[in-house]
C-alpha positions in Angstrom: 25.9 -102.5 175.5 26.9 -103.3 171.9 26.7 -100.6 169.2 26.2 -102.0 165.8 28.0 -100.8 162.7 25.5 -99.9 159.9 26.2 -103.0 157.9 25.9 -105.3 160.9 22.6 -103.5 161.8 21.3 -104.1 158.2 22.2 -107.8 158.4 20.9 -108.3 161.9 17.5 -106.6 161.2 17.1 -108.4 157.9 18.1 -111.8 159.4 20.9 -112.1 156.9 22.9 -114.6 158.8 25.1 -115.5 155.8 27.1 -112.3 156.6 27.2 -112.8 160.4 29.4 -115.5 161.9 28.2 -117.4 165.0 30.4 -115.5 167.5 29.0 -112.1 166.3 25.4 -113.4 166.5 26.1 -114.6 170.1 27.6 -111.3 171.1 24.6 -109.4 169.8 22.1 -111.9 171.3 23.8 -111.9 174.7 24.1 -108.1 174.9 21.9 -106.3 177.5 21.4 -103.4 175.1 21.7 -103.3 171.4 22.2 -99.8 169.9 23.0 -97.9 166.7 24.3 -94.4 166.4 21.9 -91.8 164.9 24.5 -91.3 162.1 23.9 -94.9 161.1 20.4 -93.8 160.0 21.9 -91.2 157.7 24.4 -93.9 156.3 21.6 -96.4 155.6 19.5 -93.7 153.9 22.5 -92.6 151.8 23.3 -96.1 150.8 19.7 -96.7 149.7 19.4 -93.4 147.8 22.6 -94.1 145.9 21.6 -97.7 145.0 24.2 -99.4 147.2 21.6 -101.3 149.1 17.9 -102.2 148.7 15.6 -101.9 151.7 12.8 -104.5 152.2 10.3 -101.6 152.6 10.0 -97.9 152.3 12.6 -96.0 154.3 10.1 -94.9 156.9 8.7 -98.4 157.3 12.2 -99.9 157.4 13.4 -97.5 160.0 10.3 -98.2 162.1 11.0 -101.9 162.0 14.8 -101.6 162.4 14.6 -99.3 165.5 11.3 -99.5 167.3 10.2 -102.9 166.1 13.5 -104.5 166.9 14.2 -103.0 170.3 17.4 -101.5 169.1 18.2 -98.3 171.0 19.1 -95.1 169.0 22.0 -93.2 170.3 22.1 -89.5 169.6 25.1 -87.8 168.1 26.1 -85.2 170.6 29.3 -83.1 171.1 30.2 -84.9 174.4 30.2 -88.3 172.5 32.6 -87.2 169.8 
């Protein structure tokens, strides 16, 4: 399993390979499970709301594509994972 940082997740989902070097692309592609933490959803929404990033669709559509449409697993934030 590989857990993506919010920026790596954004670049991966948006096919922004200018920011991802070949070794990172291979690590992601070769992973049996690709995941993001639920807190990353909050971070992406916060960045978009404060004008730090622009999403390619509405937030709900972007999250639909970035999670369910991409096969990326969403990991919950739970006390036992802290």
